[in-house]
C-alpha positions as CSV (number, residue, x, y, z in Angstrom):
1,X,98.5,77.0,100.5
2,X,94.8,76.7,102.8
3,X,94.7,76.8,106.4
4,X,91.6,76.4,108.6
5,X,91.0,75.8,112.3
6,X,93.4,78.9,113.3
7,X,93.0,79.8,116.2
8,X,92.2,83.4,116.4
9,X,89.4,85.6,117.3
10,X,86.3,86.7,115.0
11,X,86.5,90.2,113.9
12,X,83.1,91.0,112.7
13,X,82.7,93.8,109.4
14,X,81.7,96.2,111.8
15,X,85.9,95.9,112.9
16,X,88.8,96.0,111.3
17,X,91.7,96.2,114.6
18,X,94.1,93.6,113.1
19,X,94.7,95.2,109.5
20,X,97.9,97.0,111.0
21,X,101.1,97.6,110.5
22,X,104.2,99.4,112.2
23,X,104.7,103.1,110.7
24,X,108.3,104.0,111.2
25,X,108.9,106.6,113.5
26,X,111.1,110.1,112.1
27,X,114.8,109.2,113.7
28,X,117.9,110.9,113.1
29,X,120.6,108.0,114.4
30,X,119.5,104.3,113.4
31,X,118.8,102.0,110.7
32,X,117.4,103.9,107.8
33,X,117.1,101.3,104.8
34,X,116.7,102.5,101.3
35,X,114.5,100.3,99.4
36,X,115.6,101.6,96.3
37,X,119.0,100.8,96.7
38,X,119.5,98.3,98.9
39,X,116.9,95.6,98.5
40,X,117.8,92.2,98.1
41,X,116.4,90.0,95.9
42,X,113.5,88.3,97.9
43,X,113.2,90.6,100.6
44,X,112.1,89.9,104.4
45,X,109.2,91.6,106.3
46,X,110.7,93.4,109.6
47,X,107.9,92.5,111.8
48,X,108.0,94.7,115.2
49,X,107.5,94.0,119.1
50,X,103.6,94.4,118.2
51,X,103.5,91.7,115.2
52,X,102.9,94.3,113.4
53,X,105.0,94.9,109.8
54,X,107.1,98.1,109.6
55,X,106.6,100.2,106.5
56,X,108.5,102.0,104.7
57,X,108.0,106.1,103.6
58,X,109.0,108.6,101.3
59,X,112.1,110.5,101.9
60,X,113.2,112.7,99.2
61,X,112.3,110.2,96.4
62,X,113.2,106.9,98.1
63,X,111.6,104.4,100.0
64,X,112.7,104.5,103.3
65,X,112.2,102.0,106.0
66,X,113.5,103.6,109.4
67,X,114.3,102.0,112.5
68,X,115.2,103.7,115.7
69,X,118.8,102.4,117.5
70,X,118.0,99.3,119.5
71,X,114.9,98.7,117.7
72,X,113.8,95.3,118.0
73,X,112.8,93.5,114.7
74,X,112.0,89.9,113.7
75,X,113.8,89.5,110.0
76,X,110.9,86.9,108.7
77,X,110.9,84.9,105.6
78,X,107.3,83.9,105.4
79,X,105.5,81.0,103.8
80,X,106.2,77.2,104.2
81,X,109.9,76.2,102.9
82,X,110.8,80.0,103.4
83,X,114.2,81.0,105.1
84,X,116.4,83.5,105.3
85,X,119.8,82.2,103.4
86,X,122.2,84.1,106.1
87,X,121.1,81.7,108.8
88,X,118.8,79.2,107.6
89,X,115.5,80.2,110.0
90,X,113.0,81.2,109.0
91,X,112.4,83.8,111.7
92,X,115.4,85.7,113.1
93,X,115.2,88.3,115.5
94,X,117.6,91.3,115.2
95,X,118.2,94.7,116.5
96,X,119.1,98.0,114.6
97,X,122.9,98.5,115.9
98,X,124.7,101.7,116.2
99,X,126.6,100.6,112.5
100,X,123.0,101.0,110.9
101,X,123.2,97.3,110.2
102,X,120.7,94.7,111.6
103,X,122.4,92.4,114.6
104,X,121.4,89.4,115.0
105,X,120.8,87.2,118.5
106,X,124.8,85.8,118.2
107,X,126.3,89.1,117.5
108,X,126.4,88.9,113.7
109,X,125.9,91.7,112.1
110,X,124.1,92.7,108.1
111,X,123.1,95.2,106.1
112,X,119.4,94.8,104.6
113,X,120.6,93.9,101.6
114,X,122.7,90.9,102.5
115,X,119.6,89.5,104.0
116,X,117.6,87.8,101.2
117,X,114.7,84.9,101.5
118,X,114.8,81.6,100.2
119,X,111.7,82.8,98.1
120,X,109.5,85.5,98.0
121,X,107.3,85.7,101.1
122,X,104.1,83.9,100.5
123,X,100.7,84.7,102.3
124,X,98.5,81.9,103.9
125,X,94.4,81.8,103.7
126,X,92.1,81.5,106.5
127,X,88.6,81.1,107.1
128,X,87.0,82.5,109.7
129,X,83.4,81.8,110.1
130,X,80.4,83.6,107.7
131,X,80.2,86.7,106.4
132,X,77.2,88.8,104.6
133,X,74.4,88.1,106.5
134,X,74.9,84.1,106.7
135,X,75.6,82.5,102.9
136,X,79.4,83.9,102.9
137,X,82.1,82.4,103.8
138,X,84.7,85.0,105.6
139,X,88.2,84.5,104.2
140,X,91.7,86.2,106.3
141,X,94.6,86.4,104.0
142,X,97.8,86.9,105.4
143,X,101.3,85.7,107.4
144,X,101.8,83.0,109.6
145,X,104.2,84.2,111.8
146,X,105.0,81.3,113.9
147,X,102.0,80.9,115.7
148,X,100.7,83.6,114.9
149,X,98.8,85.4,112.1
150,X,99.4,88.8,110.6
151,X,96.2,89.8,108.7
152,X,96.6,91.5,105.1
153,X,93.0,92.1,104.2
154,X,89.8,89.6,104.4
155,X,87.5,88.3,101.8
156,X,83.9,87.6,102.1
157,X,82.9,84.8,99.2
158,X,80.0,82.5,98.6
159,X,81.0,79.1,97.2
160,X,77.6,78.3,96.3
161,X,76.9,81.4,93.7
162,X,80.8,81.9,93.5
163,X,80.2,85.4,94.3
164,X,82.4,87.7,96.5
165,X,80.4,90.1,98.3
166,X,83.1,92.6,99.7
167,X,86.9,92.6,101.1
168,X,88.5,94.6,103.3
169,X,91.8,96.4,103.4
170,X,93.6,99.0,105.3
171,X,95.3,102.3,103.8
172,X,98.3,103.8,105.7
173,X,98.7,107.4,104.9
174,X,102.1,108.0,105.6
175,X,103.0,104.9,103.1
176,X,101.2,105.5,100.6
177,X,102.9,106.8,98.0
178,X,106.2,104.1,99.3
179,X,104.5,100.9,97.3
180,X,106.6,98.7,95.3
181,X,106.1,100.3,91.7
182,X,108.3,98.1,89.8
183,X,106.5,95.1,90.9
184,X,105.3,93.2,87.9
185,X,102.2,92.0,88.4
186,X,101.3,88.0,88.2
187,X,99.7,87.1,85.2
188,X,97.5,84.6,86.8
189,X,94.9,85.4,89.9
190,X,94.8,82.2,92.0
191,X,91.3,80.1,92.8
192,X,92.7,78.1,95.8
193,X,90.2,75.9,96.8
194,X,87.5,77.9,96.0
195,X,85.0,77.9,92.7
196,X,85.2,74.0,92.9
197,X,84.0,72.7,89.1
198,X,85.0,76.0,87.8
199,X,88.6,77.3,85.8
200,X,88.3,81.1,86.6
201,X,90.8,82.1,84.3
202,X,89.5,80.5,81.2
203,X,85.6,81.7,81.7
204,X,87.1,85.5,82.7
205,X,89.0,85.2,78.5
206,X,87.2,87.1,76.0
207,X,86.6,84.2,74.0
208,X,84.6,82.5,76.9
209,X,82.8,85.5,78.0
210,X,81.6,86.5,74.6
211,X,80.0,82.4,74.3
212,X,78.7,82.7,77.4
213,X,77.0,85.8,76.7
214,X,75.9,84.7,73.2
215,X,74.2,82.1,75.1
216,X,72.5,84.8,77.1
217,X,71.4,87.1,75.0
218,X,70.2,84.7,71.9
219,X,73.1,85.8,69.6
220,X,76.7,85.9,68.7
221,X,76.4,89.1,66.5
222,X,74.6,90.7,69.6
223,X,77.0,89.6,72.0
224,X,79.8,90.5,70.2
225,X,78.8,94.2,70.4
226,X,79.0,93.8,74.9
227,X,82.2,92.0,74.8
228,X,84.3,94.0,71.6
229,X,88.6,92.8,71.8
230,X,91.4,96.0,71.7
231,X,88.8,97.7,73.4
232,X,87.9,98.3,77.0
233,X,84.2,96.6,76.4
234,X,84.9,93.8,78.6
235,X,85.0,92.0,81.9
236,X,87.9,92.9,83.6
237,X,89.2,90.7,86.7
238,X,88.3,93.8,88.9
239,X,90.0,94.1,92.4
240,X,87.9,95.0,95.5
241,X,91.3,95.5,97.7
242,X,93.4,96.7,95.0
243,X,97.0,95.9,94.5
244,X,98.0,99.3,95.1
245,X,97.0,99.5,98.2
246,X,99.7,97.1,99.2
247,X,102.8,98.3,99.7
248,X,105.8,95.6,99.1
249,X,105.9,92.9,96.2
250,X,104.6,90.4,98.2
251,X,101.7,92.0,99.6
252,X,100.4,93.1,96.2
253,X,100.7,90.0,94.6
254,X,98.6,88.5,97.5
255,X,96.0,90.3,96.4
256,X,95.6,88.6,93.1
257,X,92.8,86.2,94.4
258,X,89.9,85.6,92.3
259,X,88.1,85.9,96.0
260,X,88.7,89.0,95.6
261,X,87.8,90.2,92.5
262,X,84.6,90.4,90.5
263,X,84.0,90.9,86.6
264,X,83.9,94.5,86.4
265,X,84.1,96.2,82.8
266,X,86.9,97.5,81.7
267,X,86.1,101.0,80.8
268,X,84.6,101.7,84.3
269,X,87.8,99.8,85.7
270,X,90.1,102.2,84.0
271,X,87.7,105.0,84.5
272,X,86.1,106.6,87.5
273,X,86.6,103.0,89.6
274,X,90.7,103.6,89.2
275,X,89.9,107.5,90.1
276,X,88.2,106.4,93.3
277,X,90.9,104.5,94.2
278,X,93.3,106.9,93.3
279,X,91.4,109.1,95.4
280,X,91.5,107.4,98.6
281,X,94.7,106.6,98.3
282,X,95.7,110.4,97.8
283,X,93.3,111.4,100.9
284,X,95.2,109.3,102.9
285,X,98.6,110.4,102.2
286,X,97.9,114.2,102.5
287,X,96.0,114.0,105.7
288,X,98.2,111.5,107.0
289,X,95.4,108.9,108.3
290,X,95.2,105.2,107.9
291,X,91.7,104.0,105.9
292,X,90.0,101.1,106.8
293,X,88.2,100.5,103.1
294,X,85.3,97.9,102.5
295,X,85.1,97.2,98.7
296,X,81.7,95.2,97.7
297,X,79.6,94.2,95.1
298,X,75.7,94.5,94.7
299,X,73.1,93.4,92.5
300,X,73.2,91.9,88.9
301,X,74.3,93.5,85.9
302,X,71.9,93.0,82.8
303,X,72.1,93.1,79.0
304,X,69.4,93.6,76.5
305,X,68.7,90.0,74.5
306,X,67.6,89.8,71.3
307,X,64.1,90.5,72.0
308,X,64.9,94.0,73.8
309,X,64.7,92.2,77.2
310,X,67.0,93.0,79.7
311,X,69.2,89.5,81.1
312,X,70.7,88.9,83.9
313,X,74.6,88.7,82.8
314,X,77.3,85.8,84.6
315,X,80.3,84.5,83.4
316,X,79.6,80.7,83.9
317,X,77.0,78.2,85.1
318,X,76.4,75.3,86.9
319,X,75.1,71.6,85.5
320,X,71.4,73.2,86.6
321,X,71.9,76.6,84.5
322,X,72.2,78.3,87.3
323,X,73.9,81.0,86.8
324,X,77.7,81.4,88.9
325,X,80.0,84.5,88.9
326,X,77.7,87.4,88.6
327,X,78.6,90.8,87.3
328,X,77.7,92.8,89.4
329,X,75.5,96.2,88.7
330,X,77.0,98.0,91.3
331,X,80.7,98.2,93.4
332,X,80.7,100.2,96.7
333,X,83.4,101.6,98.2
334,X,83.3,102.6,102.5
335,X,86.1,104.9,103.1
336,X,86.1,104.4,107.5
337,X,88.5,106.8,109.2
338,X,88.4,105.4,112.7
339,X,90.1,108.0,115.0
340,X,87.4,110.8,114.1
341,X,84.9,107.9,113.2
342,X,83.8,109.1,109.7
343,X,82.1,107.1,107.0
344,X,81.6,107.9,103.2
345,X,79.9,105.9,100.3
346,X,80.8,105.7,96.8
347,X,78.9,103.4,94.4
348,X,79.6,103.2,90.6
349,X,77.5,101.3,87.8
350,X,79.1,99.0,86.1
351,X,77.6,99.1,83.2
352,X,78.6,101.1,80.1
353,X,75.7,100.3,77.9
354,X,72.2,100.9,80.1
355,X,70.6,104.1,80.6
356,X,70.8,105.4,84.5
357,X,67.2,105.7,85.9
358,X,66.3,107.6,89.1
359,X,65.6,103.9,90.5
360,X,69.2,102.9,90.1
361,X,70.6,106.0,92.7
362,X,70.3,103.6,95.9
363,X,70.9,106.7,98.5
364,X,70.5,110.5,98.1
365,X,73.4,111.8,96.7
366,X,76.1,113.8,98.4
367,X,78.9,113.9,95.9
368,X,79.1,117.6,96.2
369,X,80.0,117.4,99.7
370,X,82.9,115.1,99.2
371,X,85.9,117.2,98.0
372,X,87.9,114.8,96.8
373,X,84.8,113.2,95.0
374,X,84.3,116.0,92.2
375,X,83.9,116.1,89.0
376,X,87.4,117.7,87.8
377,X,88.9,114.5,87.8
378,X,85.7,112.3,87.7
379,X,83.3,111.8,85.0
380,X,80.4,111.4,87.7
381,X,77.7,111.1,85.3
382,X,79.0,109.5,82.3
383,X,77.7,106.3,82.2
384,X,80.5,104.7,80.5
385,X,83.1,105.2,82.8
386,X,80.9,104.1,85.2
387,X,77.7,106.3,86.7
388,X,78.9,107.7,90.2
389,X,77.3,108.5,93.3
390,X,78.0,109.3,96.9
391,X,76.2,107.5,99.5
392,X,76.2,108.0,104.0
393,X,77.4,105.0,105.8
394,X,73.7,104.6,107.1
395,X,72.4,105.4,103.7
396,X,74.5,102.7,102.3
397,X,73.4,100.1,105.1
398,X,69.8,100.6,104.6
399,X,70.4,99.7,100.7
400,X,72.8,97.0,101.1
401,X,72.3,94.8,103.7
402,X,75.3,93.1,104.5
403,X,77.4,96.6,104.2
404,X,78.7,98.0,107.4
405,X,76.4,99.0,110.2
406,X,78.0,102.3,110.3
407,X,75.6,105.4,111.4
408,X,78.3,108.2,111.4
409,X,79.6,111.6,110.1
410,X,80.2,112.2,106.8
411,X,84.4,111.4,105.8
412,X,85.0,114.9,103.9
C-alpha cells in the first residue's frame, strides 16, 4: 500500500538514524523465544519501548529472541487488516513474565507460538522528498506502527528515467547470521505505483530482454549471444538492499520491490557481488558492528552492435524511444561504520563482455588495504564475475556526486 504525506522527520543521504532495531540483551531469567521451534504461522513483530523491533541472535544453532523479565514490548501485527488472532487487536502491549510467557494488559499470558497474526506483517511505502541531487524520489519502506513509522530501508527512484540510484539499509552485527533461511522468496517483485506504463516483470523476462537488445544492437543473432538461456548470461533483477540483510521473513519479503533493483548480469550477481554482500554481513557479525550500507548504480553499460559500435543498454523504451530501466555500468556499495566513522566503497563493473580500460576505474584502487575484500574469496579482476575495485568514501563521492559525502578514513 502506498502512503503519502506522513509527518516524518526528513533525513538526508548522509544520515540514517532511523534504521535501527533493538538487539536483545544477554540474560538468564526472562523470555528466551526459540524461533526455530516456537514460531507461529504468521509471527508478530515484538517492538520495544524505543519503537525498535527486537531481533534474534544465534545461540548454539538456534535463532533466539531474548527478553529480560519485566521487559515491555508491543506484540504487533502490522499492515492493513492485520491483527493478532488471540486478541483481535493489531497492537498488543505485553510484558515478559516470570513464567517466560508474554503477559498482556488484562493479565492473560501466552507463549510465543500461540501469538499468530491473521496474515504476514506487511510493509508500507512513504515518499519523503527528493534525492540524488534532485531528480530522484526518496521512498521509505517500513512499518506503520500506530501513528508512528518504523523504517526498514530506503530507496531513491527516478520515475522519469525508470532508474534507481541507490538504497540504504543496515546490517546488524549481532543478528547478521540469525536471518530466516527457511523463507521462500516471493516469485514476483512489486512495482507499486511506480514505473507507469511499464510491466517491469515482463521486461525482465529473458525473451523480452533478447527482443529489446536485438533492437538496440540491430541483430537477433547478436542479441542471442548476449542473452543466453540456461546460463548466467542474462539480466537478473539485482537487489540493491539484499534480502539476506534482513532478518525475519516479512522484512525479507519487503525487499522485493523493483525500486530496489537494477538489471545485473547474473554471472556478476552470483559472482563478486554475492561475495561482497556475504563479506559485509560476515564482517559485521565477526566484529559485532551495525553497518549502514548504501548500495547504488551509476552510468549505463554498453554492448557492441552489428557495426562494432557500443550502444547503451536499456530494458524498455518510452513512446519517444527514450531508454528506460537502464542496465548500470557500475554497482557500488558504501559500507559505513558510524561509531568509528569509517567507510569503504566497493565498486563492480556490470558487463561480462567488454574489456576493462584504465579510464573505467573511477578512483585509486585501495582493495589491497581492505582485508575482507581479497582474491582469496573474490576474483577481483575477473571481468565475467564483475571486475571489482575499492575506493575511499571521498573518492566515491568525487566520482559519483549523489553518493554520500563522507570524507572519513577507510573501514578496514
